[in-house]
C-alpha positions in Angstrom: 163.2 -234.1 -46.6 160.6 -234.6 -49.4 157.1 -235.7 -48.9 154.6 -235.2 -46.1 155.7 -235.3 -42.4 153.3 -236.9 -39.9 153.1 -235.7 -36.3 151.6 -238.1 -33.7 150.8 -236.5 -30.4 149.1 -237.2 -27.1 148.2 -234.4 -24.8 146.4 -233.0 -21.7 145.3 -229.6 -20.6 147.3 -227.8 -17.9 145.8 -225.8 -15.1 146.4 -222.6 -17.1 144.0 -223.9 -19.8 141.2 -224.2 -17.3 141.8 -220.6 -16.2 141.0 -219.3 -19.8 137.6 -218.1 -20.7 135.7 -219.9 -23.5 136.3 -216.9 -25.7 140.1 -217.0 -25.1 140.2 -220.8 -25.9 138.2 -220.2 -29.1 140.6 -217.4 -30.1 143.6 -219.7 -29.6 142.1 -222.4 -31.7 141.1 -219.8 -34.3 144.7 -218.6 -34.7 146.0 -222.2 -34.8 143.4 -223.2 -37.4 144.2 -220.1 -39.6 147.9 -221.0 -39.4 147.3 -224.7 -40.2 145.2 -223.7 -43.3 147.8 -221.3 -44.5 150.6 -223.9 -44.2 148.6 -226.8 -45.6 148.5 -228.7 -42.3 145.8 -231.4 -42.2 144.3 -233.0 -39.1 144.2 -236.8 -39.9 142.4 -237.7 -36.6 141.9 -236.4 -33.1 140.7 -238.9 -30.5 139.3 -238.6 -27.0 141.2 -240.9 -24.7 140.1 -239.4 -21.4 137.9 -242.5 -20.8 140.9 -244.7 -21.1 143.9 -242.8 -19.8 144.6 -241.1 -16.5 147.5 -239.2 -18.1 146.5 -238.2 -21.7 143.1 -236.7 -22.4 143.4 -236.8 -26.2 145.7 -237.8 -29.0 145.9 -237.4 -32.8 147.8 -237.3 -36.0 148.5 -234.3 -38.2 150.0 -234.2 -41.7 152.4 -231.5 -42.8 153.4 -230.9 -46.4 157.1 -230.6 -45.4 159.5 -229.9 -42.5 159.3 -226.2 -43.1 155.6 -226.3 -42.3 156.3 -228.2 -39.1 158.8 -225.6 -38.0 156.6 -222.7 -38.9 153.5 -224.1 -37.1 155.6 -224.9 -34.0 156.9 -221.3 -34.1 153.3 -220.0 -34.0 152.4 -222.3 -31.1 155.4 -220.9 -29.2 154.2 -217.3 -30.0 150.7 -218.2 -28.7 152.2 -219.7 -25.5 150.4 -222.9 -26.4 152.7 -225.1 -24.3 151.6 -223.2 -21.2 148.1 -224.5 -21.8 148.8 -227.9 -23.2 151.2 -230.6 -22.1 152.1 -233.0 -24.8 154.5 -235.5 -26.3 155.0 -235.7 -30.1 156.7 -238.0 -32.6 157.5 -237.0 -36.2 157.8 -239.5 -39.0 157.4 -240.2 -42.7 155.3 -242.8 -44.5 156.8 -246.2 -44.9 156.9 -247.1 -48.6 154.4 -249.8 -49.5 156.8 -251.5 -51.9 160.0 -253.1 -50.5 163.2 -251.2 -51.4 165.6 -252.6 -53.9 
């Protein structure tokens, strides 16, 4: 699959997140940010939806250079036990061409 891959997500913290110290949270974000920079992952937007949703506290869109970067980033999230701290739903997609096909 050529071209950038976009990941849309909405998420909320789990009880395990609230048990972490501020230093532990910052360490997790630091490792995630280092990995994102290494792989060329860009955060397009992160939004606070806590004022509007009882279920999802925040949502966002990330841009990955290719599918391999998506897979490698997810592998690091698993190694960090990220999904113990954050419950989320994601959707991957590619940009729709601006010109009609054919």
